[in-house]
KOLGU-4560 file (N, C-alpha, C; in nm, 3 decimals, padded with zeros to 5 digits):
<recs>
<n_xx: -00.337 n_yy: 01.232 n_zz: -01.059 ca_xx: -00.239 ca_yy: 01.216 ca_zz: -00.948 c_xx: -00.087 c_yy: 01.190 c_zz: -01.076 mol: A seq: 1 type: MET>
<n_xx: -00.140 n_yy: 01.122 n_zz: -01.152 ca_xx: -00.011 ca_yy: 01.138 ca_zz: -01.254 c_xx: -00.056 c_yy: 01.134 c_zz: -01.408 mol: A seq: 2 type: PHE>
<n_xx: -00.011 n_yy: 01.184 n_zz: -01.507 ca_xx: -00.113 ca_yy: 01.200 ca_zz: -01.616 c_xx: -00.115 c_yy: 01.070 c_zz: -01.710 mol: A seq: 3 type: LYS>
<n_xx: -00.066 n_yy: 00.984 n_zz: -01.681 ca_xx: -00.062 ca_yy: 00.863 ca_zz: -01.792 c_xx: -00.132 c_yy: 00.738 c_zz: -01.703 mol: A seq: 4 type: ASN>
<n_xx: -00.257 n_yy: 00.777 n_zz: -01.629 ca_xx: -00.307 ca_yy: 00.672 ca_zz: -01.536 c_xx: -00.345 c_yy: 00.555 c_zz: -01.599 mol: A seq: 5 type: LYS>
<n_xx: -00.424 n_yy: 00.554 n_zz: -01.724 ca_xx: -00.472 ca_yy: 00.433 ca_zz: -01.730 c_xx: -00.382 c_yy: 00.351 c_zz: -01.743 mol: A seq: 6 type: PRO>
<n_xx: -00.314 n_yy: 00.370 n_zz: -01.876 ca_xx: -00.200 ca_yy: 00.270 ca_zz: -01.865 c_xx: -00.143 c_yy: 00.217 c_zz: -01.727 mol: A seq: 7 type: ILE>
<n_xx: -00.076 n_yy: 00.285 n_zz: -01.663 ca_xx: -00.047 ca_yy: 00.240 ca_zz: -01.507 c_xx: -00.113 c_yy: 00.111 c_zz: -01.479 mol: A seq: 8 type: PHE>
<n_xx: -00.276 n_yy: 00.162 n_zz: -01.489 ca_xx: -00.354 ca_yy: 00.099 ca_zz: -01.443 c_xx: -00.418 c_yy: -00.082 c_zz: -01.514 mol: A seq: 9 type: ASN>
<n_xx: -00.338 n_yy: -00.031 n_zz: -01.592 ca_xx: -00.292 ca_yy: -00.208 ca_zz: -01.709 c_xx: -00.222 c_yy: -00.284 c_zz: -01.677 mol: A seq: 10 type: VAL>
<n_xx: -00.088 n_yy: -00.214 n_zz: -01.600 ca_xx: -00.023 ca_yy: -00.299 ca_zz: -01.575 c_xx: -00.038 c_yy: -00.310 c_zz: -01.388 mol: A seq: 11 type: PHE>
<n_xx: -00.101 n_yy: -00.268 n_zz: -01.351 ca_xx: -00.106 ca_yy: -00.288 ca_zz: -01.155 c_xx: -00.255 c_yy: -00.290 c_zz: -01.127 mol: A seq: 12 type: PHE>
<n_xx: -00.293 n_yy: -00.344 n_zz: -01.058 ca_xx: -00.420 ca_yy: -00.284 ca_zz: -00.967 c_xx: -00.377 c_yy: -00.181 c_zz: -00.903 mol: A seq: 13 type: ARG>
<n_xx: -00.483 n_yy: -00.062 n_zz: -00.889 ca_xx: -00.458 ca_yy: 00.055 ca_zz: -00.868 c_xx: -00.441 c_yy: 00.063 c_zz: -00.707 mol: A seq: 14 type: GLU>
<n_xx: -00.542 n_yy: 00.001 n_zz: -00.613 ca_xx: -00.577 ca_yy: 00.001 ca_zz: -00.502 c_xx: -00.438 c_yy: -00.054 c_zz: -00.444 mol: A seq: 15 type: LYS>
<n_xx: -00.387 n_yy: -00.191 n_zz: -00.463 ca_xx: -00.294 ca_yy: -00.240 ca_zz: -00.389 c_xx: -00.139 c_yy: -00.208 c_zz: -00.403 mol: A seq: 16 type: PRO>
<n_xx: -00.179 n_yy: -00.154 n_zz: -00.521 ca_xx: -00.008 ca_yy: -00.079 ca_zz: -00.559 c_xx: 00.032 c_yy: 00.084 c_zz: -00.453 mol: A seq: 17 type: ALA>
<n_xx: -00.105 n_yy: 00.113 n_zz: -00.483 ca_xx: -00.086 ca_yy: 00.279 ca_zz: -00.429 c_xx: -00.111 c_yy: 00.231 c_zz: -00.271 mol: A seq: 18 type: MET>
<n_xx: -00.175 n_yy: 00.161 n_zz: -00.210 ca_xx: -00.137 ca_yy: 00.072 ca_zz: -00.054 c_xx: 00.009 c_yy: 00.070 c_zz: -00.018 mol: A seq: 19 type: MET>
<n_xx: 00.099 n_yy: 00.062 n_zz: -00.105 ca_xx: 00.251 ca_yy: 00.056 ca_zz: -00.105 c_xx: 00.308 c_yy: 00.138 c_zz: -00.098 mol: A seq: 20 type: LEU>
<n_xx: 00.283 n_yy: 00.235 n_zz: -00.203 ca_xx: 00.349 ca_yy: 00.360 ca_zz: -00.211 c_xx: 00.267 c_yy: 00.458 c_zz: -00.144 mol: A seq: 21 type: VAL>
<n_xx: 00.166 n_yy: 00.437 n_zz: -00.082 ca_xx: 00.083 ca_yy: 00.506 ca_zz: 00.056 c_xx: 00.202 c_yy: 00.492 c_zz: 00.192 mol: A seq: 22 type: ASN>
<n_xx: 00.179 n_yy: 00.355 n_zz: 00.209 ca_xx: 00.299 ca_yy: 00.326 ca_zz: 00.333 c_xx: 00.423 c_yy: 00.358 c_zz: 00.339 mol: A seq: 23 type: LEU>
<n_xx: 00.474 n_yy: 00.378 n_zz: 00.211 ca_xx: 00.645 ca_yy: 00.363 ca_zz: 00.206 c_xx: 00.692 c_yy: 00.552 c_zz: 00.197 mol: A seq: 24 type: LYS>
<n_xx: 00.576 n_yy: 00.630 n_zz: 00.186 ca_xx: 00.596 ca_yy: 00.757 ca_zz: 00.144 c_xx: 00.506 c_yy: 00.778 c_zz: 00.274 mol: A seq: 25 type: ASN>
<n_xx: 00.411 n_yy: 00.725 n_zz: 00.342 ca_xx: 00.378 ca_yy: 00.819 ca_zz: 00.488 c_xx: 00.494 c_yy: 00.837 c_zz: 00.606 mol: A seq: 26 type: SER>
<n_xx: 00.452 n_yy: 00.966 n_zz: 00.663 ca_xx: 00.554 ca_yy: 01.015 ca_zz: 00.770 c_xx: 00.527 c_yy: 00.993 c_zz: 00.892 mol: A seq: 27 type: LYS>
<n_xx: 00.388 n_yy: 00.931 n_zz: 00.904 ca_xx: 00.316 ca_yy: 00.896 ca_zz: 01.039 c_xx: 00.313 c_yy: 00.733 c_zz: 01.026 mol: A seq: 28 type: ASN>
<n_xx: 00.248 n_yy: 00.678 n_zz: 01.190 ca_xx: 00.223 ca_yy: 00.594 ca_zz: 01.140 c_xx: 00.103 c_yy: 00.537 c_zz: 01.135 mol: A seq: 29 type: GLU>
<n_xx: 00.123 n_yy: 00.461 n_zz: 01.021 ca_xx: -00.031 ca_yy: 00.398 ca_zz: 00.906 c_xx: -00.081 c_yy: 00.282 c_zz: 00.979 mol: A seq: 30 type: VAL>
<n_xx: -00.239 n_yy: 00.306 n_zz: 01.002 ca_xx: -00.367 ca_yy: 00.158 ca_zz: 01.051 c_xx: -00.414 c_yy: 00.161 c_zz: 00.873 mol: A seq: 31 type: TYR>
<n_xx: -00.462 n_yy: 00.055 n_zz: 00.902 ca_xx: -00.583 ca_yy: 00.009 ca_zz: 00.812 c_xx: -00.661 c_yy: 00.107 c_zz: 00.766 mol: A seq: 32 type: ALA>
<n_xx: -00.728 n_yy: 00.139 n_zz: 00.905 ca_xx: -00.810 ca_yy: 00.232 ca_zz: 00.852 c_xx: -00.796 c_yy: 00.349 c_zz: 00.802 mol: A seq: 33 type: SER>
<n_xx: -00.681 n_yy: 00.415 n_zz: 00.832 ca_xx: -00.654 ca_yy: 00.537 ca_zz: 00.799 c_xx: -00.584 c_yy: 00.508 c_zz: 00.639 mol: A seq: 34 type: SER>
<n_xx: -00.564 n_yy: 00.406 n_zz: 00.608 ca_xx: -00.552 ca_yy: 00.389 ca_zz: 00.484 c_xx: -00.636 c_yy: 00.334 c_zz: 00.386 mol: A seq: 35 type: LEU>
<n_xx: -00.752 n_yy: 00.299 n_zz: 00.439 ca_xx: -00.875 ca_yy: 00.295 ca_zz: 00.369 c_xx: -00.875 c_yy: 00.432 c_zz: 00.333 mol: A seq: 36 type: ALA>
<n_xx: -00.865 n_yy: 00.502 n_zz: 00.408 ca_xx: -00.936 ca_yy: 00.620 ca_zz: 00.404 c_xx: -00.833 c_yy: 00.734 c_zz: 00.252 mol: A seq: 37 type: LYS>
<n_xx: -00.731 n_yy: 00.713 n_zz: 00.318 ca_xx: -00.613 ca_yy: 00.756 ca_zz: 00.211 c_xx: -00.651 c_yy: 00.703 c_zz: 00.074 mol: A seq: 38 type: GLN>
<n_xx: -00.677 n_yy: 00.601 n_zz: 00.029 ca_xx: -00.680 ca_yy: 00.539 ca_zz: -00.082 c_xx: -00.830 c_yy: 00.545 c_zz: -00.131 mol: A seq: 39 type: ILE>
<n_xx: -00.908 n_yy: 00.567 n_zz: -00.080 ca_xx: -01.078 ca_yy: 00.590 ca_zz: -00.091 c_xx: -01.131 c_yy: 00.433 c_zz: -00.113 mol: A seq: 40 type: ASP>
<n_xx: -01.073 n_yy: 00.347 n_zz: -00.027 ca_xx: -01.159 ca_yy: 00.197 ca_zz: 00.009 c_xx: -01.206 c_yy: 00.174 c_zz: 00.114 mol: A seq: 41 type: CYS>
<n_xx: -01.302 n_yy: 00.050 n_zz: 00.126 ca_xx: -01.346 ca_yy: 00.023 ca_zz: 00.211 c_xx: -01.259 c_yy: -00.075 c_zz: 00.314 mol: A seq: 42 type: THR>
<n_xx: -01.247 n_yy: -00.025 n_zz: 00.449 ca_xx: -01.178 ca_yy: -00.098 ca_zz: 00.612 c_xx: -01.202 c_yy: -00.217 c_zz: 00.503 mol: A seq: 43 type: TYR>
<n_xx: -01.289 n_yy: -00.288 n_zz: 00.495 ca_xx: -01.290 ca_yy: -00.452 ca_zz: 00.464 c_xx: -01.202 c_yy: -00.521 c_zz: 00.358 mol: A seq: 44 type: SER>
<n_xx: -01.210 n_yy: -00.421 n_zz: 00.260 ca_xx: -01.121 ca_yy: -00.442 ca_zz: 00.141 c_xx: -00.972 c_yy: -00.427 c_zz: 00.136 mol: A seq: 45 type: HIS>
<n_xx: -00.957 n_yy: -00.291 n_zz: 00.207 ca_xx: -00.808 ca_yy: -00.280 ca_zz: 00.269 c_xx: -00.756 c_yy: -00.415 c_zz: 00.331 mol: A seq: 46 type: VAL>
<n_xx: -00.813 n_yy: -00.442 n_zz: 00.433 ca_xx: -00.782 ca_yy: -00.551 ca_zz: 00.547 c_xx: -00.716 c_yy: -00.670 c_zz: 00.454 mol: A seq: 47 type: VAL>
<n_xx: -00.826 n_yy: -00.709 n_zz: 00.367 ca_xx: -00.849 ca_yy: -00.858 ca_zz: 00.285 c_xx: -00.708 c_yy: -00.842 c_zz: 00.194 mol: A seq: 48 type: LYS>
<n_xx: -00.717 n_yy: -00.737 n_zz: 00.141 ca_xx: -00.554 ca_yy: -00.705 ca_zz: 00.065 c_xx: -00.439 c_yy: -00.686 c_zz: 00.168 mol: A seq: 49 type: ILE>
<n_xx: -00.437 n_yy: -00.632 n_zz: 00.258 ca_xx: -00.329 ca_yy: -00.631 ca_zz: 00.335 c_xx: -00.296 c_yy: -00.771 c_zz: 00.401 mol: A seq: 50 type: LEU>
<n_xx: -00.394 n_yy: -00.882 n_zz: 00.433 ca_xx: -00.342 ca_yy: -01.005 ca_zz: 00.432 c_xx: -00.286 c_yy: -01.068 c_zz: 00.367 mol: A seq: 51 type: GLN>
<n_xx: -00.315 n_yy: -01.038 n_zz: 00.239 ca_xx: -00.234 ca_yy: -01.126 ca_zz: 00.161 c_xx: -00.122 c_yy: -01.085 c_zz: 00.125 mol: A seq: 52 type: GLN>
<n_xx: -00.115 n_yy: -00.930 n_zz: 00.191 ca_xx: 00.051 ca_yy: -00.857 ca_zz: 00.133 c_xx: 00.138 c_yy: -00.895 c_zz: 00.292 mol: A seq: 53 type: MET>
<n_xx: 00.064 n_yy: -00.992 n_zz: 00.351 ca_xx: 00.148 ca_yy: -00.990 ca_zz: 00.467 c_xx: 00.204 c_yy: -01.149 c_zz: 00.433 mol: A seq: 54 type: GLU>
<n_xx: 00.129 n_yy: -01.257 n_zz: 00.408 ca_xx: 00.177 ca_yy: -01.341 ca_zz: 00.339 c_xx: 00.231 c_yy: -01.348 c_zz: 00.245 mol: A seq: 55 type: ASP>
<n_xx: 00.263 n_yy: -01.238 n_zz: 00.174 ca_xx: 00.363 ca_yy: -01.226 ca_zz: 00.050 c_xx: 00.474 c_yy: -01.207 c_zz: 00.106 mol: A seq: 56 type: ALA>
<n_xx: 00.486 n_yy: -01.134 n_zz: 00.236 ca_xx: 00.579 ca_yy: -01.113 ca_zz: 00.295 c_xx: 00.632 c_yy: -00.898 c_zz: 00.258 mol: A seq: 57 type: ASP>
<n_xx: 00.511 n_yy: -00.841 n_zz: 00.216 ca_xx: 00.539 ca_yy: -00.726 ca_zz: 00.173 c_xx: 00.516 c_yy: -00.638 c_zz: 00.301 mol: A seq: 58 type: LEU>
<n_xx: 00.447 n_yy: -00.654 n_zz: 00.382 ca_xx: 00.401 ca_yy: -00.542 ca_zz: 00.544 c_xx: 00.445 c_yy: -00.675 c_zz: 00.633 mol: A seq: 59 type: ILE>
<n_xx: 00.436 n_yy: -00.540 n_zz: 00.750 ca_xx: 00.412 ca_yy: -00.650 ca_zz: 00.879 c_xx: 00.298 c_yy: -00.583 c_zz: 00.963 mol: A seq: 60 type: HIS>
<n_xx: 00.244 n_yy: -00.663 n_zz: 01.056 ca_xx: 00.144 ca_yy: -00.593 ca_zz: 01.148 c_xx: 00.223 c_yy: -00.579 c_zz: 01.275 mol: A seq: 61 type: PHE>
<n_xx: 00.191 n_yy: -00.488 n_zz: 01.353 ca_xx: 00.238 ca_yy: -00.455 ca_zz: 01.471 c_xx: 00.134 c_yy: -00.433 c_zz: 01.559 mol: A seq: 62 type: ASP>
<n_xx: 00.102 n_yy: -00.524 n_zz: 01.651 ca_xx: -00.002 ca_yy: -00.518 ca_zz: 01.706 c_xx: -00.001 c_yy: -00.449 c_zz: 01.850 mol: A seq: 63 type: LYS>
<n_xx: -00.076 n_yy: -00.337 n_zz: 01.862 ca_xx: -00.048 ca_yy: -00.208 ca_zz: 01.928 c_xx: -00.191 c_yy: -00.201 c_zz: 02.019 mol: A seq: 64 type: GLN>
<n_xx: -00.230 n_yy: -00.308 n_zz: 02.131 ca_xx: -00.368 ca_yy: -00.304 ca_zz: 02.139 c_xx: -00.460 c_yy: -00.339 c_zz: 02.108 mol: A seq: 65 type: GLY>
<n_xx: -00.586 n_yy: -00.261 n_zz: 02.026 ca_xx: -00.687 ca_yy: -00.267 ca_zz: 01.968 c_xx: -00.617 c_yy: -00.289 c_zz: 01.788 mol: A seq: 66 type: ARG>
<n_xx: -00.559 n_yy: -00.172 n_zz: 01.785 ca_xx: -00.503 ca_yy: -00.119 ca_zz: 01.681 c_xx: -00.344 c_yy: -00.231 c_zz: 01.606 mol: A seq: 67 type: LEU>
<n_xx: -00.382 n_yy: -00.230 n_zz: 01.449 ca_xx: -00.242 ca_yy: -00.291 ca_zz: 01.391 c_xx: -00.182 c_yy: -00.167 c_zz: 01.347 mol: A seq: 68 type: LYS>
<n_xx: -00.073 n_yy: -00.150 n_zz: 01.339 ca_xx: 00.024 ca_yy: -00.052 ca_zz: 01.342 c_xx: 00.076 c_yy: -00.114 c_zz: 01.163 mol: A seq: 69 type: LEU>
<n_xx: 00.102 n_yy: -00.076 n_zz: 01.084 ca_xx: 00.171 ca_yy: -00.114 ca_zz: 00.937 c_xx: 00.269 c_yy: -00.078 c_zz: 00.936 mol: A seq: 70 type: LEU>
<n_xx: 00.408 n_yy: -00.178 n_zz: 00.850 ca_xx: 00.525 ca_yy: -00.132 ca_zz: 00.836 c_xx: 00.537 c_yy: -00.208 c_zz: 00.694 mol: A seq: 71 type: THR>
<n_xx: 00.615 n_yy: -00.156 n_zz: 00.649 ca_xx: 00.680 ca_yy: -00.205 ca_zz: 00.521 c_xx: 00.804 c_yy: -00.329 c_zz: 00.548 mol: A seq: 72 type: LEU>
<n_xx: 00.818 n_yy: -00.424 n_zz: 00.477 ca_xx: 00.908 ca_yy: -00.491 ca_zz: 00.513 c_xx: 01.013 c_yy: -00.467 c_zz: 00.427 mol: A seq: 73 type: THR>
<n_xx: 01.172 n_yy: -00.497 n_zz: 00.410 ca_xx: 01.243 ca_yy: -00.490 ca_zz: 00.270 c_xx: 01.200 c_yy: -00.505 c_zz: 00.157 mol: A seq: 74 type: LYS>
<n_xx: 01.165 n_yy: -00.653 n_zz: 00.158 ca_xx: 01.105 ca_yy: -00.658 ca_zz: 00.057 c_xx: 00.986 c_yy: -00.610 c_zz: -00.044 mol: A seq: 75 type: LYS>
<n_xx: 00.892 n_yy: -00.524 n_zz: 00.013 ca_xx: 00.783 ca_yy: -00.448 ca_zz: 00.066 c_xx: 00.860 c_yy: -00.283 c_zz: 00.008 mol: A seq: 76 type: GLY>
<n_xx: 00.924 n_yy: -00.261 n_zz: 00.094 ca_xx: 01.003 ca_yy: -00.117 ca_zz: 00.039 c_xx: 01.052 c_yy: -00.135 c_zz: -00.076 mol: A seq: 77 type: THR>
<n_xx: 01.160 n_yy: -00.209 n_zz: -00.145 ca_xx: 01.144 ca_yy: -00.261 ca_zz: -00.238 c_xx: 01.094 c_yy: -00.253 c_zz: -00.367 mol: A seq: 78 type: ASP>
<n_xx: 00.936 n_yy: -00.349 n_zz: -00.333 ca_xx: 00.856 ca_yy: -00.327 ca_zz: -00.431 c_xx: 00.757 c_yy: -00.185 c_zz: -00.461 mol: A seq: 79 type: VAL>
<n_xx: 00.768 n_yy: -00.096 n_zz: -00.345 ca_xx: 00.652 ca_yy: 00.012 ca_zz: -00.343 c_xx: 00.784 c_yy: 00.125 c_zz: -00.410 mol: A seq: 80 type: ALA>
<n_xx: 00.943 n_yy: 00.084 n_zz: -00.402 ca_xx: 00.972 ca_yy: 00.188 ca_zz: -00.473 c_xx: 00.978 c_yy: 00.170 c_zz: -00.598 mol: A seq: 81 type: ASP>
<n_xx: 01.022 n_yy: 00.057 n_zz: -00.690 ca_xx: 00.984 ca_yy: 00.024 ca_zz: -00.817 c_xx: 00.837 c_yy: 00.023 c_zz: -00.879 mol: A seq: 82 type: ASN>
<n_xx: 00.765 n_yy: 00.033 n_zz: -00.782 ca_xx: 00.624 ca_yy: 00.081 ca_zz: -00.826 c_xx: 00.624 c_yy: 00.207 c_zz: -00.880 mol: A seq: 83 type: ILE>
<n_xx: 00.663 n_yy: 00.318 n_zz: -00.742 ca_xx: 00.670 ca_yy: 00.441 ca_zz: -00.756 c_xx: 00.772 c_yy: 00.498 c_zz: -00.884 mol: A seq: 84 type: ASP>
<n_xx: 00.904 n_yy: 00.412 n_zz: -00.907 ca_xx: 00.967 ca_yy: 00.434 ca_zz: -01.046 c_xx: 00.868 c_yy: 00.418 c_zz: -01.165 mol: A seq: 85 type: LYS>
<n_xx: 00.814 n_yy: 00.316 n_zz: -01.212 ca_xx: 00.765 ca_yy: 00.260 ca_zz: -01.296 c_xx: 00.651 c_yy: 00.365 c_zz: -01.349 mol: A seq: 86 type: ILE>
<n_xx: 00.577 n_yy: 00.427 n_zz: -01.205 ca_xx: 00.466 ca_yy: 00.506 ca_zz: -01.229 c_xx: 00.482 c_yy: 00.644 c_zz: -01.303 mol: A seq: 87 type: ARG>
<n_xx: 00.615 n_yy: 00.674 n_zz: -01.241 ca_xx: 00.665 ca_yy: 00.823 ca_zz: -01.302 c_xx: 00.752 c_yy: 00.795 c_zz: -01.435 mol: A seq: 88 type: ASN>
<n_xx: 00.755 n_yy: 00.676 n_zz: -01.472 ca_xx: 00.814 ca_yy: 00.685 ca_zz: -01.608 c_xx: 00.697 c_yy: 00.713 c_zz: -01.692 mol: A seq: 89 type: LEU>
<n_xx: 00.587 n_yy: 00.633 n_zz: -01.640 ca_xx: 00.461 ca_yy: 00.613 ca_zz: -01.736 c_xx: 00.404 c_yy: 00.790 c_zz: -01.732 mol: A seq: 90 type: LEU>
</recs>
């Protein structure tokens, strides 16, 4: 995906960072199950990380029936933008 990936992983855990970036760059509605497939991670691991992100006010769950639509908060968007910038610098 980018040339200096190992050094990026020194500073960030790859899966959570990529979850935020994928949410930011998504053109469609995103659910935990689709996010798990995008970043090649188990659904249960993604949900655990998403719950921590919600506690940190980075994302918001919007319950639609049985599904939970994921959206970034303002803070989450700012963090994702900065992760993207740092990733591109490396």
